C-alpha positions in Angstrom: 73.5 -77.1 94.1 74.8 -80.5 94.9 75.1 -81.8 98.4 77.2 -85.0 98.6 75.5 -86.1 101.9 72.6 -84.7 103.9 74.9 -84.8 107.0 77.1 -81.7 107.0 80.0 -80.9 109.3 79.5 -78.0 111.7 82.8 -76.4 110.5 81.4 -76.2 107.0 78.2 -74.6 108.1 80.1 -72.2 110.3 82.2 -71.2 107.2 79.2 -70.6 104.9 77.4 -68.4 107.5 80.5 -66.3 108.2 80.8 -67.8 111.7 77.1 -67.4 112.4 77.5 -63.7 112.2 74.8 -61.2 113.0 74.9 -59.9 109.4 73.8 -63.4 108.3 70.9 -63.7 110.8 67.6 -63.9 109.0 65.3 -65.0 111.8 64.8 -66.5 115.3 62.4 -69.1 116.6 61.6 -70.9 119.8 64.4 -73.4 119.2 67.2 -71.4 117.6 68.5 -68.7 115.3 68.4 -68.9 111.5 71.3 -67.7 109.4 71.7 -67.3 105.7 74.4 -69.5 104.3 76.0 -69.4 100.8 77.5 -72.3 99.0 80.5 -71.7 96.7 78.2 -72.0 93.6 76.1 -69.1 95.0 73.2 -71.2 96.2 71.7 -69.7 99.3 70.5 -71.9 102.2 68.9 -71.3 105.6 70.9 -72.8 108.5 69.0 -73.1 111.8 71.4 -73.3 114.7 69.6 -74.8 117.6 70.3 -73.4 121.0 72.2 -75.7 123.4 69.7 -74.7 126.1 66.6 -75.1 124.0 63.9 -77.5 124.9 64.4 -79.1 121.4 65.7 -82.4 122.6 67.5 -85.1 120.7 64.2 -86.9 120.0 62.6 -83.8 118.6 65.7 -83.1 116.4 65.7 -86.6 115.1 61.9 -86.3 114.5 62.2 -83.2 112.5 65.1 -84.6 110.4 63.3 -87.9 109.8 60.0 -86.2 109.0 61.4 -83.7 106.5 63.9 -85.9 104.8 61.1 -88.0 103.4 58.9 -85.0 102.4 58.9 -83.5 98.9 56.1 -81.1 98.1 56.1 -77.5 96.7 54.3 -76.2 99.8 56.7 -77.6 102.4 60.1 -76.1 103.2 62.7 -78.6 101.9 65.3 -79.9 104.4 68.5 -80.3 102.5 70.9 -81.2 105.2 71.6 -81.4 108.9 74.4 -81.5 111.5 74.5 -83.5 114.7 78.0 -83.4 116.2 79.2 -84.1 119.7 81.9 -81.7 120.7 84.1 -81.3 123.7 83.9 -77.9 125.4 85.6 -76.3 128.4 83.1 -74.6 130.8 83.4 -72.9 134.2 81.4 -74.6 137.0 81.6 -73.6 140.6 84.9 -71.7 140.0 86.5 -74.7 138.2 87.0 -75.4 134.6 85.7 -78.7 133.4 85.6 -80.6 130.1 82.1 -81.4 129.0 80.4 -82.7 125.9 77.9 -80.6 124.0 75.9 -81.5 120.9 75.9 -79.1 117.9 72.5 -79.4 116.2 71.9 -77.6 112.9 69.2 -77.9 110.2 69.7 -76.7 106.7 66.7 -75.7 104.5 66.2 -74.2 101.1 66.4 -70.4 101.5 63.0 -68.8 101.2 63.5 -65.2 100.5 60.2 -63.4 101.4 60.2 -64.4 105.1 57.3 -65.6 107.1 53.6 -64.9 106.4 53.0 -63.0 109.6 55.2 -60.2 108.3 52.9 -59.9 105.3 49.6 -60.0 107.1 50.2 -57.9 110.2 51.2 -54.3 110.4 51.8 -51.6 107.9 53.4 -53.8 105.3 50.2 -55.9 104.8 49.5 -55.2 101.2 48.6 -58.6 99.9 45.7 -58.6 97.4 42.8 -61.0 97.6 44.1 -63.3 94.8 47.5 -63.6 96.5 45.9 -64.3 99.9 43.7 -67.0 98.3 46.7 -68.7 96.7 48.6 -68.6 100.0 45.6 -70.2 101.8 45.2 -72.8 99.0 48.9 -73.7 99.1 48.9 -74.1 102.9 45.9 -76.4 102.6 47.6 -78.5 99.8 50.8 -78.8 101.9 48.8 -79.9 105.0 46.8 -82.4 102.9 50.0 -83.9 101.6 51.4 -84.2 105.1 48.3 -85.9 106.3 47.4 -88.1 103.3 50.1 -87.9 100.6 53.2 -89.2 102.4 54.0 -92.8 103.3 53.4 -92.1 107.0 51.1 -89.2 108.0 52.8 -86.2 109.6 50.8 -83.9 111.9 52.5 -80.5 112.2 51.0 -79.4 115.5 52.2 -75.7 115.2 50.6 -74.1 112.1 50.7 -70.4 112.5 51.7 -67.4 110.2 55.2 -67.4 111.6 55.7 -71.0 110.4 54.6 -70.3 106.9 57.4 -69.0 104.6 56.8 -67.3 101.3 59.1 -67.7 98.3 59.9 -65.1 95.5 56.5 -65.9 93.9 54.6 -65.7 97.2 54.2 -69.5 97.2 53.7 -70.7 100.8 56.0 -73.3 102.3 55.2 -74.9 105.7 58.2 -74.9 108.0 59.3 -75.6 111.6 58.4 -79.2 112.2 59.9 -79.4 115.7 56.6 -80.4 117.3 55.4 -82.7 114.5 54.4 -86.2 115.0 54.7 -89.2 112.7 51.6 -91.3 112.9 51.5 -95.0 112.3 48.6 -96.8 110.7 
């Protein structure tokens, strides 16, 4: 997969997710809905479409993009692109139609096929053996250590929970959802 620029147009992301169709929906979080996208070469990605009404403000969006673009670790979900586009939209207000500006905000991550950790530790499908559980815990710790000590500027996640840990095909954990993270200076 080769992305010419990390900034991707919303129309392109709409196309690779079949118009953000329900069939492509793979998850939902506090800030938006995640869809599975497919590049022409067959590479799968996860596209998080942030809600217009979400409390995920411009500063939080820029924080997540800035934080993740500089991070490269096997236990951290890789941000591969984003979209921040101002669009004009006609909306009804008090019985009149007005032209307003909205901001389309999307985040594009590597697609991580096994979903979140909470689906594997709660309920009837919790069949992880001790060795797998230990490796997941160890991977999460290594990812957190890298965020705190291994990057140029420490990043504090602030929302570590099973729903924000994704598992790949080999059950390798990847820390995701950096919306509440903070970059710390010296």
